[in-house]
C-alpha positions in Angstrom: 26.9 -26.5 41.5 23.9 -27.2 39.5 20.8 -25.2 38.8 17.5 -26.6 37.5 14.5 -24.5 36.7 11.4 -25.0 34.7 11.9 -21.6 33.1 15.6 -22.1 32.4 16.6 -22.8 28.8 19.5 -25.0 29.9 20.7 -26.9 32.9 24.2 -26.2 33.9 26.4 -28.6 35.9 30.0 -27.8 36.7 30.4 -25.4 33.8 29.0 -28.0 31.3 25.9 -27.1 29.3 23.4 -30.0 28.9 20.2 -30.0 27.0 17.0 -29.3 29.0 14.7 -32.2 29.6 12.2 -31.4 26.8 15.0 -31.4 24.2 16.0 -34.9 25.2 12.6 -36.4 24.6 12.9 -37.0 20.8 12.8 -40.2 18.8 13.5 -41.0 15.2 10.5 -42.5 13.5 12.1 -43.2 10.1 15.3 -42.3 8.3 15.8 -43.2 4.6 17.1 -41.8 1.3 14.1 -39.5 1.0 14.3 -37.8 4.4 13.9 -38.2 8.2 10.9 -38.2 10.5 11.6 -37.2 14.1 9.1 -36.8 16.9 10.0 -33.9 19.4 7.6 -33.9 22.4 4.3 -33.0 20.7 5.5 -32.3 17.1 6.8 -34.3 14.2 9.4 -32.8 12.0 9.8 -34.2 8.4 12.7 -32.5 6.6 13.6 -33.8 3.1 17.2 -34.6 2.3 16.7 -32.9 -1.1 14.6 -29.7 -0.9 14.3 -29.6 -4.7 11.9 -32.6 -4.3 10.0 -31.7 -1.1 9.9 -29.0 1.5 9.9 -29.7 5.3 6.7 -30.5 7.1 5.8 -30.0 10.8 2.8 -32.0 12.2 1.1 -31.5 15.5 1.3 -34.8 17.5 -0.4 -33.9 20.8 -3.4 -36.1 20.5 -2.6 -38.7 17.8 0.7 -39.9 19.3 2.2 -41.2 16.0 5.2 -43.4 16.7 5.8 -45.4 13.4 5.9 -44.3 9.8 7.5 -44.3 6.4 8.5 -41.9 3.7 8.7 -42.2 -0.1 8.9 -39.7 -3.0 5.1 -39.8 -3.2 3.7 -40.2 0.3 4.2 -39.9 4.1 2.6 -42.5 6.2 2.3 -42.3 10.0 0.6 -44.5 12.5 0.0 -44.8 16.2 -0.2 -48.0 18.3 -1.6 -46.0 21.2 -4.5 -44.3 19.5 -4.8 -46.6 16.5 -4.9 -43.6 14.1 -3.2 -43.5 10.7 -2.2 -40.6 8.5 -1.4 -40.6 4.8 -0.1 -37.5 3.2 0.4 -37.3 -0.6 3.1 -34.9 -1.6 1.2 -34.0 -4.7 -1.4 -32.2 -2.6 1.1 -29.7 -1.1 3.2 -27.1 -2.9 5.1 -25.1 -0.3 6.8 -25.2 3.1 4.0 -26.1 5.4 2.9 -26.6 9.0 0.0 -28.9 9.5 -2.2 -28.2 12.6 -5.6 -29.1 11.3 -6.0 -31.9 8.8 -8.1 -35.0 8.2 -7.0 -38.0 10.3 -8.3 -41.5 10.1 
């Protein structure tokens, strides 16, 4: 039997555990030797492969809908075809593990 609920953490079908719908809706924006940029629903996660260079960053993506981007040792670049917005983040301006909810967008 299967059970599906909006409140349920997981959907179970015949004793197999599958991810809930919201966990399936993710997409890789960029993956390179610096790190990875992944969009999960309304957030963008940017973990660095080497935390001695950079800490991870979380960006709210509810309104800007960033879908493409790139990473380097100096900058993160994100852009949206849908909203035509761009975001440039210089690593030199950040010094700790951070979560970005309010920041200047172009």
